[in-house]
C-alpha angles and dihedrals in degrees: 000000000000088000091051091049092049094043108038095160091058097054118084130211120291109257100201125225119344118249112261113274128188096233097175096045120137116274108224112240096013097096090114095036106069095167093053090045091053091048090055090048093049091050091049089054090048089050091050090051093049091049090053094049110116104233142014094258094220094312096305094106091057091046090050091051090052094048092046090054090048091052091050089051091049092050090051090050089050092050091050092048093050090050091055095048 
């Protein structure tokens, strides 16, 4: 909060509560890959927490959201690859 007060131009608008998201929802294809499934669930929870964060934090929050989504996408690709091989 001190940082936000000292750097008002670097703090974005408050976005309000995140839309509901089924964090623990099944991951298609991961029935036999419990570690990959848990990793997706953990990243979904991280994404939910980031969405609920009050401000942009100098752009880092948005970047973290993007990287979290990339990680989820990569896990899904890994799950699909493992299911084909």
